[in-house]
C-alpha positions as CSV (number, residue, x, y, z in Angstrom):
1,M,-8.5,-4.6,86.0
2,P,-8.7,-1.4,84.1
3,G,-10.0,1.5,86.1
4,N,-8.9,-0.1,89.4
5,E,-5.4,1.5,89.5
6,P,-4.7,3.3,92.7
7,K,-5.1,7.1,92.4
8,T,-1.8,8.8,92.9
9,N,-2.4,12.0,94.8
10,R,0.9,13.8,94.5
11,M,1.1,16.8,96.7
12,K,3.0,19.7,95.2
13,L,5.8,20.7,97.6
14,E,5.7,24.5,98.0
15,T,7.8,25.3,101.0
16,V,10.6,23.7,103.0
17,E,10.9,24.6,106.7
18,P,14.1,23.5,108.4
19,L,13.7,21.9,111.9
20,G,16.0,21.9,114.9
21,Q,19.2,23.9,114.6
22,R,19.2,24.0,110.8
23,V,18.8,26.6,108.0
24,L,17.8,26.3,104.4
25,I,20.5,27.8,102.0
26,R,20.4,28.4,98.3
27,K,24.0,27.8,97.2
28,D,25.6,30.4,95.0
29,A,26.7,29.3,91.5
30,D,30.1,27.7,91.4
31,K,32.8,30.0,90.1
32,K,34.7,28.6,87.2
33,I,37.1,31.6,86.8
34,T,38.9,33.4,89.5
35,K,39.0,37.2,89.7
36,G,42.5,37.1,88.2
37,G,41.1,35.2,85.1
38,I,42.4,31.7,86.0
39,Q,40.1,28.9,84.8
40,L,39.3,26.4,87.6
41,P,39.0,22.7,86.9
42,D,35.5,21.2,87.2
43,N,36.6,18.7,89.9
44,I,38.1,21.2,92.3
45,E,36.9,20.7,95.9
46,I,36.3,23.8,97.9
47,P,35.7,23.0,101.6
48,T,33.4,26.0,102.2
49,I,30.9,27.7,99.8
50,T,28.7,30.7,99.9
51,G,24.9,31.0,99.6
52,R,21.8,32.9,100.8
53,I,19.6,31.9,103.7
54,V,16.2,31.0,102.4
55,A,14.6,29.9,105.7
56,V,15.6,29.6,109.3
57,S,14.2,27.1,111.8
58,A,12.2,28.6,114.7
59,Q,14.8,27.2,117.1
60,V,17.6,29.2,115.4
61,E,15.5,32.3,114.9
62,N,14.7,32.5,118.6
63,D,18.3,31.8,119.7
64,D,20.5,34.9,120.2
65,D,23.6,32.8,119.8
66,F,22.9,32.5,116.1
67,P,22.7,36.0,114.5
68,I,21.5,34.5,111.2
69,R,18.4,35.9,109.4
70,Q,16.6,35.1,106.2
71,Y,18.4,36.6,103.1
72,D,21.8,36.8,104.8
73,K,24.7,35.8,102.6
74,V,26.7,33.2,104.4
75,L,29.8,31.0,104.1
76,F,29.1,27.4,105.0
77,N,30.8,24.0,105.1
78,P,28.9,21.7,102.8
79,K,30.1,18.5,104.6
80,H,26.8,17.9,106.4
81,A,24.5,19.7,104.0
82,I,21.5,17.8,102.8
83,P,20.3,18.5,99.3
84,V,16.6,19.3,98.9
85,D,15.0,17.6,95.9
86,F,12.8,20.5,95.2
87,E,13.8,21.9,91.8
88,G,15.6,20.7,88.7
89,D,18.8,22.6,89.1
90,N,18.9,21.8,92.8
91,Q,20.8,24.5,94.7
92,L,18.9,24.2,98.0
93,F,20.5,22.6,101.0
94,V,19.4,22.0,104.6
95,V,22.5,22.9,106.7
96,P,23.1,22.5,110.4
97,V,23.6,25.9,111.8
98,E,27.0,25.0,113.3
99,D,28.2,24.5,109.7
100,V,27.5,28.2,108.9
101,V,30.9,29.6,109.5
102,A,30.5,33.3,108.6
103,V,27.8,35.9,107.7
104,F,28.6,38.7,105.3
105,R,27.5,42.1,106.6
106,A,27.5,45.4,104.9
107,S,30.1,47.9,106.3
108,S,28.6,50.5,108.5
109,K,31.0,53.2,107.2
């Protein structure tokens, strides 16, 4: 019957908060050309990639064993990264903190 269709109340997703020992990372754009000017093929597999920490779970934030904070640039293994279906050109991933292998820090010199 017309007019009896169920109302779809779609909630707009505004934030993503990782849980457990996870962080939310915005992956950096893939590099297609090396610093030396060599063109990389599209199907090249790189085992680790870089990105910025967007959000840190409360568990990671309160654990001194993980010196990771929001906005840090990190190197991470994407093997266990879970893509977040949040935006059209999806670059957001929920990543287990143990897959974050390095944090880039500014030199203190």
